[in-house]
N, C-alpha and C positions, 0 to 999 in steps of 0.2 A: 444498306439494310438498318433500320432504328434498332436501338438496343437498351433496354432499362437497365438503370444503375439502381440496385437495392441496397438497404442495410444488410450487410452480411454479418455471419458468425465469426467474428475475427479472433475469439479464442475459446477455449473449449466451453467455458461456463456462461458465455455472453448471452443473455437474453433480448438486450436492446442496447443501442449504443446512442452518445450523442454526437452529433455533428459540430464539431468544435470550429472548423475552418474550410472554406471552400479555395481550394489551390487553383481553379480554373473558372473564369468567369462565363456567362452566357454567350455564344458567339465564337469561344476560343475553340481551335483545334486541337483534338487529343488523338493520342496515339495509343494502340494496345499496348499494356502495361505501364502505362504513364500513371503518375498517382494525381489524383483530381481532388481529394478531400483528405481531411484529417478527421478521424474519428475517436471519441473516447470510449472505451470499452470500460467492462469491469476492473480491468487490471492496467493498463497501458495506453499511450496515445499511439494510434496504428494509422497507417495510410490505406484508403480506399484507391484501388488501381483499376483502371478502365481496362476490358478485354477486346475493346473494338475500336477502331480507327472511326475518326468522323469528326463533328462538332458538338460540343455541349450545347444542345438547343435549350435545354429547360433544368434548372435548378430547383426541384421541387421542395426540398427540405431547408429550411432555413438554418442559418449559423446559430447555435446555441440551443437548438431543439434536438430533443431526444426522441427515438423511434424503435420499435420492435423489429427484431430480425425478419426481413422479408418485405418490410416497407419499401415503396418507390421513394427515391432519393433524388434522382435526375433522369434525363435520357439524352442518349448520345444518337445522332442519325446526320441524314445528309443535311446540305445548306438548304435546300427547297424541300424535303422530305415531309409530308405531313405526319404529325406524331399525335395526333388528337386521340386517336385509338388506344396509343399507349398511354396517354395521362388518364383518359377514362374519367372517373369522377374524383380522382386525386387532387387536391388543391394544390397551389403553388404560391405559399407564403413568400413575402419579402423577406430577404437575409435577416435574421434575427428575430422573425415573427414566429409565434408558435404554432406549431401545426398539429391536427389532432392525428395521433397514431391509428394506424388502419390494423388494428389486431387480426384481422382476418386474412391479410397479405400473405401471399405464397412467397418462399425464397426463389429466387431466380435461380437458373441454371449456374453449376459452379464456374463454367467457361465464360461466363459474361463479366464476372467482377471477381477479384481475389484481393487479399491483403497482404502487406508486407510490414514487417517490423520497421517504426520509423527510427532511424540510427542518427539523425542529422540534430544538429545544435538547436536549441529552441523550442523543443517540442514541449519543454516545461516551463511553467511559470513560476516555479519555487526556485528560492535561492539554493546553489549547490554547496551548501555546507557540508562539514564532515558528516559523515553517515555514521550510525549506530545501529547494531542489532539492538531490538526491543520490543517490549510490548507483548500483548497476549495474543496467541495464535490467531492469525486471520484466514480467511478462505485462502484459498489461495488469493486474498485477504479473507479471514473469515472472521474470526471470533474476536475475542478480546487477545487474540494472540500477539504478539509484535509484529504484522503485517505488515510489520510491515511497511507502507504502503508507501519512496519514490515520487516525478512530481506530477501530480495530478494536476489537469487543468482547472480553474477556478469554476465554479458551478454558474448555471446561466443567472444573470443578474436578474434581480426583483425589480418591479417598476419603483420608482421613488415617490414619495408623498406628493400630492398634488401642490403645485407651486416650488416645490424644491428645487433648487439650482446647485450644481456642483462648485467648489471652490475655484476661484479663477485661476486658471494654469495646472490645477490638478489633474493627473490624467484619470479619465473616466471610462467607464464600460457600462453602457446601458444608462446612464443618469446618474451615477455614483462612482465614488473612487474606486480604482483598481486596486483591490487588495485579494490577500490569500484568505482561505476559510479560516485558518487559526489565527491571525491579525483580526479578522472582523470578529470572532468569538472573544478574543483578549480584549479587543476595545469595547465591546459590549458589558463586559464583566467590570471593567475598569472607566466607564463613563467616558470615554474618548470618542471626539468628534472626528470620523475619518475624513469627512468633507474637507476640515480644516488642516489636512496634513498633507506634506509631500512626501511620497515613499522613495527609498532608496533602493529598491529591487528592479529588476529588470524592467526597462521602459517606465520608470517612476512607480512601479508597484509597491503598495504599503505591504510591509512583512512584519514578521514578530519584532524584529530588532527596533523598528520604527516604534511599535506600540510600547515597548520596555522603555525607549528614550523619552517617549512623551509621558509615561508613568511616573518617571522619575525626576521630571521638570519640578520646580517649587510649585507647593500648593497655593490654590487661592485664599487669600485673607479669610479668617473665619468672618469678620464683619461683613464682607460682600456677599460670603456664602449665605448667611444669616439673611441678608436684605432681598434675597432672590425669594419672588413670592411662588407659593406651590401653584402648579397648574394641573388642569384635568390631564388625563392619558390620552393622547392622540397618535395618529399613524406614524409620527416620526419617533416613537419611543421605541419602536422594534423594528426588526428586519427578518422578514422570512426568506431564506435561503433553499433554492432548489436541492434535493439531493443529488450528488455526483453518483456516477455510476459505481465507483467503488463503493462507497456508503451505501448504497443500495443492497450491494451483493453482501457486505458486512451483516447488515441487519437480517438479510435472508438465512445467510450460513449460521448466525447466532441462535436463530429459532430452529435451525435444523439439529443444534449441537446442546445447548444447556437444557433443553426440554427432555426430548428423547433419549438421550444416552445415560444411563445409569453410571454416574461417576464417583469414584472415591479417590482420595489424597492421600499421598505419604510424604513426609516431610524427612529429611535428614539434612545433618550438619557435618561439613568436611573441614579437615585441617590443609590449610593450603601454605604452610609453611616450607615445605619442601619445592612445592609449586612455585613459589615465590623465588625461591634461589635459583630455580631452572632458568626461571624466565630473565633473570638477572645474568646468569651465565650466558645465555642464548644471545641477549643484547650486546654483551660485550665482543661477540663474534663478529659484529657487524650489522648493519640495517637489514641486511636480507633474511636475517635470522630473529628479527624482534617478533615478538608474538604477545598480544593482550591476555589477559587471564580468561576472557571470553573464547579466545581461539583454542587455549588449551582444554577449557571445558567442551567446547564443540568436537574435538578430536576425542576426548574421553567418552563422550556419548556415543560417537559411532563406534569406537571401539567396542563399548559395552553391547551396544545392540547387535553388533555382528557375533558375538557370544550367547545372545538371548533372542533368537529368531521369534521367541513366544511373543516377544515385547515389540518387535518390528513387523507388524501386523496390521492387517485392515480389516475392518468388519465390512462384509458385503452383503448382509441381509439372510440370505440363506446358506452362507459359508464363510469361513475365514480365511483370508489368504495371508500366508507366512512369506515374508519376501527374503529371498536369497542375498539381495545386494542392500546396501545402506544408503538412502537417498535423503538427507538430512535437511529439513525446512528451518530456516532462521527467519524467525519473526522480526519484522521491520516496520518502525512507524513513519508516516509520511504525514504530511499535512492534511491530508483528506482523509487518512484510515490507515489501515494495516493491511501488509500483503506479506507473504511467506516465499521469498526467492529460496531455492534449492541447490544444496551442494551434492552433486552425485556422486556416489561412491566415496563418501567421506571417510571409510575405514581405509581406503586403500590409499589415501593422501598424506603426505608429510603436514606436520603442523605448520610449518611455513606457509606452503601452498594453500592451505586451508584460511590461514589469515590473509591471503593475498585476496582468494576468490572471495571470500567473506566480505572483504572492503569493497570490491568491485561490484559485488552484487548490491550491496546496501546502497551505493552510490547510483547506481543505474535504476533501483526501485524508487528512489527519491526523485531522480527524475523523469520517471514514468518511461524509462527506454527498455524495459525488460522485454525479451521475446516471450510469447505463450510458453515454449518449452522449458523456460527458464524459472517459471513460478509453478509447474504442474508436477506430480510424479513424487513427491516427498513421501517418505514411509515412516516418519516420526517428526514431531518439531521441538525446536528449542525457544523460549522467549525469556528475554533478560531485560530487566527494570533495573539491575543493580547499579547501572549509572546515575538513575535518578535517586539515589538514596532510599530504594524501598528494601526493607529487610526481608521480606517474605510475601508472596502473594500466590495465588492460584490461578492459573491459564486455563482457558476452555479449549477443549480438544478439537482439533481440524478433521472432520469427518472426511475419509472414512478411517482413518487413523486410529490406533488405539490408544494412544497417549500422547501427552505434551509435557517437558520438564520446564518448569519456572524457576529461573535463578535471580536470586535475590543481591542484596549488596555485600561486598567483602569487608568485615568488621574486624578490628583488633579486639581480642576477647580474652580475659584472665579465666584459664582454665587447669586444672589439676592434672599434670605428667609426672608418673611416678612419685606420686604423694607431695610434688611440690608444685606451687602455684605458679605458671608462666603465662606471658602474653603471647597469645599465636593468632595469625590471621585464620579467620573462620568464614566459611561460606555455607548458607542455608539453601537448599532446593526443595521443591516441591513437585511430585509427578502426580497429574491428573491420569487416572486410569479409567477406561472403558472395561466395567466389571463384565461385560458379554464376552471379552477377548482375554484380559488380563486379571488374574485372582491375587488378591492380596499377596500371598506367599511369592508369586511371580515377580510381582513389583518389587517387593524387597530383595528377592535375590538380585535382580537388576541394579537396584540401587547401592546394594553390597559390592558388587563388581565394579560399579562407577566409583565408590569412595575408594577402592583399592586403586584403581588406576589414577585417580586425582592426586591421592595422597602419596604416591610412588610415580610420579611423572616420567621417570626415566622409561617405564614401560610404554610409554606412547611415543618415545623418540626412535626412529631407525632411520 
């Protein structure tokens, strides 16, 4: 019996997906439960899995093409079975060709197609560099919060200018040198020709470090630059890059947050002298106990939330939900956007456990390998831009959460202690509060508790 394969909702917030790669060719035999394609959702790269035995008779959707949930992707049937009725008016573009989404298509029954998280290496096209928590809260990526965001696939390539040819030997994708979104943006800002470069990333992909290396190369002599005649603007002067699913979601979540939510901000400065001493003492106990300042702050925030359930809350329109468990969202930046993996029951975990889990989640986020359950369900979020030298900033709330804490850089400052000037390590944090849930005094009391915990970190060790 012929079976439709449709674009399924592979994450709780997915409205459309982009077919990154077909894992089966037309004419290949498939078995129920076998992966047949990779799909980029708004959060990760997932596998589309067949629920019927047979032959992949038709690949309706081309690689690199986005389609709304419910649209026909392909057809599984017997070798000689007539599938014309299933195809109906759906076009069958060649691989890589753009298909027109059918917004009215209905989702197929769940038993036909299911999704499983992709755990194998290679799902990401972004270098697996050291992960850092950072940025402004994203939707599960969402806003400017540090979503975030592990490695997303490069967006579908735009068509090259007429007559343009890629550099000989350089890996290309749809007529242009393969490169990460961040690399393309940096190259555009610095006037670097990607077509003349050889990338150092996976498969020769041009990445951030390649752009930085090119930018630091000796500049062209002034005389040569002045000799170049100005020319009229042309198609080769810019590049239009289609939005990835994660970037579309970030844009949507921003509009849901910054406008409708009545937000106010509370800023406080903490003394980290004792925290620094604790961190040094823990490091001397061995690698197992090494933690970062960010890990200590995460533990402090989780502990403070457990003591202030009025902050650990969600605005649900007609009611406020106060959570009895603390699920801490940790904003992580990716090349394509921001995503917020979750440390569940963070207040119940040891600092060293939080440290290990935070590093692993950030790494998986950058590699686009997070499972849906790993980036949904947060009750409050934290965003850290301190590692970029940002002293202070305001993060955007991740709805339906009632607040988010923005963490700045640690500085050595001269302060007066007991009437005497001293140089101490200081940290500034800013809490964005949804005034519909958190009043000014409530937010201030939460920060008071957090200050007490951070400045006396032995209270966090057990």
